[in-house]
C-alpha positions as CSV (number, residue, x, y, z in Angstrom):
1,M,0.1,-0.1,-0.3
2,S,1.5,3.8,-1.1
3,S,2.4,5.7,1.8
4,L,1.0,8.6,0.1
5,L,-2.9,8.8,0.8
6,T,-4.6,8.7,-2.4
7,V,-7.6,11.3,-2.8
8,A,-10.2,10.8,-5.8
9,M,-11.1,14.0,-6.9
10,P,-13.8,15.2,-9.2
11,K,-13.4,17.4,-11.8
12,G,-15.1,20.8,-12.3
13,R,-16.4,23.2,-9.8
14,I,-16.1,20.8,-6.7
15,F,-12.5,20.6,-7.6
16,Q,-11.8,24.1,-7.4
17,E,-13.3,24.4,-4.4
18,A,-11.9,21.5,-2.9
19,V,-8.4,22.8,-3.3
20,E,-8.8,26.2,-1.8
21,L,-10.0,24.0,1.5
22,L,-7.1,21.8,1.2
23,R,-4.8,24.6,0.9
24,Q,-6.5,26.6,4.1
25,A,-6.0,23.3,5.9
26,G,-2.4,23.3,5.5
27,Y,-2.1,21.4,2.8
28,P,1.1,22.5,0.1
29,L,-1.0,22.2,-3.7
30,P,1.1,24.4,-6.0
31,P,-0.2,26.8,-8.1
32,E,-0.2,25.0,-10.9
33,F,-2.2,21.9,-9.7
34,E,-5.4,23.2,-11.0
35,D,-3.8,23.7,-14.3
36,S,-2.2,20.3,-14.9
37,R,-4.0,17.6,-17.7
38,K,-2.8,14.7,-15.8
39,L,-5.5,12.4,-14.4
40,I,-3.3,11.2,-11.7
41,I,-0.9,13.5,-9.5
42,E,1.5,13.2,-7.1
43,I,2.6,15.7,-4.1
44,E,5.0,14.2,-2.3
45,E,5.5,17.2,0.4
46,A,1.4,17.3,1.0
47,G,1.8,13.4,1.2
48,M,-1.0,12.8,-1.6
49,R,-1.5,11.6,-4.7
50,F,-4.7,12.7,-6.1
51,I,-7.2,10.8,-8.9
52,L,-8.5,13.1,-11.3
53,A,-12.4,11.5,-11.7
54,K,-15.3,12.2,-13.6
55,P,-17.9,12.9,-10.6
56,M,-20.1,9.8,-10.7
57,D,-17.1,7.6,-10.6
58,V,-15.1,9.3,-7.1
59,P,-17.2,6.9,-4.9
60,T,-16.6,3.8,-7.1
61,Y,-13.2,4.4,-7.0
62,V,-13.1,4.6,-3.0
63,E,-15.2,1.8,-2.3
64,H,-12.8,-0.3,-4.7
65,G,-10.0,0.9,-2.9
66,V,-8.2,2.4,-5.4
67,A,-8.5,5.9,-4.0
68,D,-8.0,6.1,0.1
69,V,-10.6,9.3,0.4
70,G,-12.8,11.0,-2.6
71,I,-14.7,13.9,-2.5
72,A,-18.4,13.6,-3.8
73,G,-21.4,15.6,-3.8
74,K,-24.1,14.2,-1.9
75,D,-26.6,14.0,-5.0
76,V,-23.9,11.2,-6.3
77,M,-23.6,9.5,-3.2
78,L,-27.6,9.4,-2.9
79,E,-27.8,7.8,-6.5
80,E,-24.7,5.3,-6.3
81,E,-24.9,3.9,-3.0
82,R,-21.2,2.8,-2.6
83,D,-20.2,0.8,1.1
84,V,-18.0,4.2,1.7
85,Y,-18.0,5.8,4.6
86,E,-19.2,9.5,4.7
87,V,-17.0,11.3,7.7
88,L,-17.7,15.4,7.0
89,D,-19.6,17.6,4.8
90,L,-17.7,20.2,3.9
91,K,-20.4,22.7,2.8
92,I,-19.1,23.5,-0.9
93,S,-20.7,23.6,-4.2
94,D,-23.9,24.4,-2.8
95,C,-27.4,23.5,-4.9
96,Y,-30.3,21.4,-4.3
97,L,-32.0,18.4,-6.4
98,A,-35.6,19.3,-7.7
99,V,-38.6,18.7,-10.4
100,A,-38.7,20.7,-12.9
101,G,-40.8,21.4,-16.1
102,L,-42.7,23.5,-18.7
103,P,-44.8,25.9,-16.6
104,E,-48.7,24.7,-18.1
105,Q,-47.7,21.2,-18.6
106,K,-50.9,19.1,-18.5
107,E,-51.3,15.9,-16.1
108,H,-51.2,12.8,-17.9
109,S,-53.8,9.9,-16.9
110,V,-51.0,7.4,-17.4
111,A,-47.3,7.1,-15.7
112,P,-45.5,10.5,-16.4
113,K,-42.3,10.5,-18.1
114,I,-39.1,12.1,-15.5
115,A,-35.9,12.2,-17.3
116,T,-32.7,12.4,-15.1
117,K,-29.0,11.3,-14.9
118,Y,-30.2,10.2,-11.1
119,P,-33.0,7.2,-11.6
120,N,-32.5,5.9,-8.5
121,V,-32.9,9.1,-6.3
122,A,-35.9,10.2,-8.9
123,A,-37.6,6.5,-8.2
124,H,-37.5,6.6,-4.6
125,Y,-38.5,10.4,-4.3
126,F,-41.6,10.0,-6.5
127,R,-42.4,6.5,-4.6
128,E,-41.9,8.3,-1.4
129,Q,-44.8,10.8,-2.8
130,G,-46.9,8.0,-3.9
131,E,-47.1,8.5,-7.6
132,Q,-46.3,5.8,-10.7
133,V,-43.8,7.4,-12.8
134,E,-41.5,6.6,-15.9
135,I,-38.0,6.8,-15.1
136,I,-36.0,7.9,-18.6
137,K,-31.8,7.8,-17.9
138,L,-30.3,11.0,-19.3
139,N,-26.4,11.6,-19.2
140,G,-26.8,15.0,-20.1
141,S,-28.8,18.0,-21.0
142,I,-31.5,16.8,-19.2
143,E,-33.3,20.3,-19.6
144,L,-33.7,19.1,-23.5
145,A,-36.4,16.2,-22.4
146,P,-39.7,18.5,-22.1
147,L,-38.8,20.9,-24.7
148,I,-38.8,17.9,-27.4
149,G,-41.2,15.9,-25.8
150,L,-39.2,13.0,-24.2
151,A,-40.1,13.6,-20.8
152,D,-42.9,15.5,-18.9
153,R,-40.9,16.5,-16.2
154,I,-37.1,16.2,-15.0
155,V,-35.6,15.5,-11.5
156,D,-32.1,17.4,-11.9
157,I,-29.0,19.4,-10.1
158,V,-29.9,22.8,-9.5
159,S,-27.5,25.9,-8.7
160,T,-28.8,29.4,-9.8
161,G,-31.9,28.4,-11.6
162,R,-30.6,30.2,-14.3
163,T,-30.3,27.3,-17.1
164,L,-34.2,26.2,-16.4
165,K,-34.9,29.8,-17.0
166,E,-33.0,30.1,-19.9
167,N,-34.9,26.9,-21.4
168,G,-38.1,28.1,-20.5
169,L,-38.7,25.7,-17.6
170,V,-39.8,26.2,-14.0
171,E,-39.1,24.5,-11.2
172,L,-42.2,22.9,-9.6
173,E,-40.8,20.9,-6.5
174,K,-37.0,20.7,-4.0
175,I,-36.1,17.7,-2.5
176,R,-33.3,18.3,-0.8
177,E,-30.5,20.0,-0.5
178,I,-26.7,19.2,-1.9
179,T,-23.0,19.7,-0.5
180,S,-20.0,17.8,-0.8
181,R,-18.6,15.4,1.4
182,I,-15.2,13.5,2.4
183,I,-15.7,10.0,1.9
184,V,-13.2,7.5,3.1
185,N,-12.8,3.5,2.2
186,P,-13.4,1.5,5.4
187,A,-10.2,-0.6,4.9
188,S,-8.1,2.5,3.9
189,Y,-9.9,4.0,7.3
190,R,-7.7,1.2,8.9
191,M,-4.7,1.0,7.7
192,K,-4.0,4.9,7.6
193,A,-6.5,6.1,10.6
194,G,-4.1,8.4,11.2
195,V,-3.6,10.4,8.6
196,I,-7.2,10.0,7.5
197,D,-8.0,11.8,10.5
198,E,-5.7,14.2,10.6
199,L,-7.1,15.2,7.0
200,V,-11.0,15.7,8.5
201,K,-9.7,17.0,11.3
202,R,-8.0,20.1,9.5
203,L,-10.6,20.5,7.2
204,S,-13.1,20.7,9.9
205,K,-11.7,23.5,11.1
206,V,-11.8,25.3,7.8
207,V,-15.2,24.4,7.2
208,E,-16.0,25.5,11.0
209,S,-14.3,28.9,10.7
210,K,-16.2,29.3,7.1
211,E,-19.6,28.7,8.8
212,E,-18.7,31.0,11.6
213,I,-18.5,33.8,9.2
214,K,-21.5,33.4,7.2
């Protein structure tokens, strides 16, 4: 097992905010770190090895032990249901899952079609509402589905609501708030408990200080 702590990081907005948190927690990540096109980056002075991945893949890497630790959105955790420990809410990349559709969408007598990147989350939500629906899984451009008649509604992440508005859609129901979390492989937690606990402790202090400022 490598002496470096292997951290799976999602590309995009979460990556940028997580890197800033790590720096504030005292980890010496070089200025050019964000600009690298490498998928695996070792930073000896930080004691870390980073794997840069698609957000949905991060829990998979952590569950299978190729990464000791990962940073993943709660939306991904709910959808993937992986066997990992969720140890800290970083309170970054705030957004929420919501149901949206066209403003004058007529109710259908049959089960409405729901397009989403989150079929498990959507199925669970509508089951709780006692509503029978047909789930259509899409990987991108979810807002397109109601516009072309593929689906009656969508379930997707909403940050500012701008994308919905620009495509003529309205938010119908809020499902739950979403932030990004630190997740840990159970075996890694036993083998590298000291360094993982130190990471969580240092990041917790940064998160708490930010919350106090708000």
